[in-house]
N, C-alpha and C positions, 0 to 999 in steps of 0.2 A: 717721521721716520719711527717706528718702535723697534727694541731691541725684542729680538724672540728668544722666550723664555723656551725651556726644558720642562717637559714636564716626565715624571714614571710614576709607575702604578698599574692599574687593569686599563688594559686598550690603550696606553699611552707607549711611548718610546722609550726606552730606559737610556738616559746617556750615556755615552762610551766615556769610560774614566782613564786617561793617558796620564800614567805615573812619569813624573821629570823627577829627575836627580835634582836635589836642591844642590845649590853653588855658593859657594861664599867666596868672596873678593879679599885679600891679603895685601896690603900696600906693602911694599918692599923698600928699604933702608935709601935706594937711591930715586925714592919718587915714584917708581912703577906700578903699576897693579900689577895681580898674579891671581885665575882663577884656579880654586880649588873643589874639585866634582866632591861635595860630601856624601854624594848617595851614593859614591862606588863600595863595593861590598867589605873593603881594609879598613873604611872608615869607622864601621858600625861596630868594629870589636875595640875601637879606642874609649867606648864611653860603656861600658858592659851595663849598668844600671838603666841608661835610655835605649839601649839595646832590649832588655828584659821587660821595658815597659811599652814600646812600642810594637815587637814581635808578636804576629797572631796567636791565638790562643794554643792549637798546635804547636807552634814552634817553642812558645814557652814549654810545654810540657815534655817537648822531647829535648831541650837544653836541659830541662831539671833532670832527666832519664839519664842523659849520657853523662852530666856532671856526678850524679848519685853513684854512677857504676865506675867511675872514674878513680872517684875519692875511695870508696872500697876497695875496689883493686889495686892500689896504690896502699893502703894500710894492711891488705892481702897478701901482700911480697914483703911488706916490712915485718909483719906476722909470720912469714914463712922462713926470713932470714935469720930471727929467734929462738925460733920452734919451743915456744913456751905456751902450747895451750894444752890444755888437759881435753884425753879423749879426741884431738883430731891426729889424723892419718899426717905420721910426719912427710914434708915437702906436698902436701897434696892442695892443693889453690883451690879446689873449692870448698874445702871444710873451711880453709883460713877465709876465703869470701864470705861465706855465709856466717862464721863470727862475726866480721866486721862488720856486715849490715847488721844484725843481733846487736851489736853493742853500738853501732852509729843510732840509731832510731831507738834506743834503752829497751829492746825487747827483754834480753836477759834468760832462757830459756835453761840454763841452768846445768843441760850436758855438756857444755864445753867452758872454759872459765878458763883463766891465765893463772900459772902456776910460778911464773918466774917474774923477778923485778922489771927485766926487760919490757915483757910482755903486759906486767902492769902496769908501768908507766906509757905504753901503746893505747892502753885500754882511757887513761884519764885522758890522753890529745885527744884520742877519737870521740869520745864523752863528749868534753869539751868541742870539738869539730862541729856535732851532731847537735848542741844546742846553739851553738850560733849561726849554724845553717837553718833550722829550722825558723831563728829569729827572723833572719832575713828572707827567706820565702815568703811568710806570713808577713811580713812588710810589703814586700814586691806585689803579693798576692791580692793582699786589700787598696795597694795603690793604683793596681790595676783597673780594679771594680770600682774604686774611688772618683778615679779621673773622668771629667765632663768629656763627652763629645759630641760636635755638632755634626749633623748633617743636612749642610746648605748647598742648594742649586744654585748654579752661576746661568745667567743669561749667555748664549754662546755668540751671539752679537753684542758688542758696546758701540755705542754713536758718541759723535759728540754733536750737540743742539745749546739753545740757549736755554739758559734757567736763570730767572730776575734779571735778564739784561746779559748773561755772560755766559759765552762760551765755556760746553762743561760736559767731561765725559760721563758717562751714564749705563748702565748696565742693571739689569735688573736679577734681583735673590730672592728664592724662595725656602721656605721651612720643610726639608723634608718628611720630618716628623709631625707626630697627630697632636703633639703639645703646641703651646703659646712661647713666646721669645721676648720675656720682658726686657727692656732697657740694653738691649742689644747694641756691642761697639764691634765696629768693622774698620778694620785698618788698610787701607789699599794703597802699595807702592807700585809705580809707573816707571819701567826702565823702556827708554830705546834709544836708538843710536840716530846720532845726525854727524852729518860728513861737515868737515869745516870745508867753507869755500875754497878753489885753488885761487 
């Protein structure tokens, strides 16, 4: 009995991808076990670094854009509270926001500039935030490009058959890419439910 392997490409059937949420088991103090659904939406925000590495590129760009707008909006509100920006209309959020963008990105056109101690302190803090933020985003983008991704197909059927005289669980794998895989290592975890005899 052979395991049926799935093929993808021209003329072949594309395997349906069923995404399952990963599950983590935690042992409680009384010896019982508790199931934790790692794939729930709130669990992704517990590890923002992992989220930024695993979210698709479109989501990565959307999150960066939202964060960029949020940071500039907060600094704009802080600038409006002090009103220390030259050539900016008093109480105008747009002027404060775009001054914040120019400061965070270290553009500095010169038409608007800080003229009070309060505004200068905010500019210094925002410049530092921009430098640190640029370093973090650069590191995240490099990590996303550098991480290896494997595209491996698994057979839809697994069999138990004798192999070297021992009953062995067997299934087929195939490389979906056009390159060669050298010295591949695969770890297989088998979980099954066994009912105790009554």
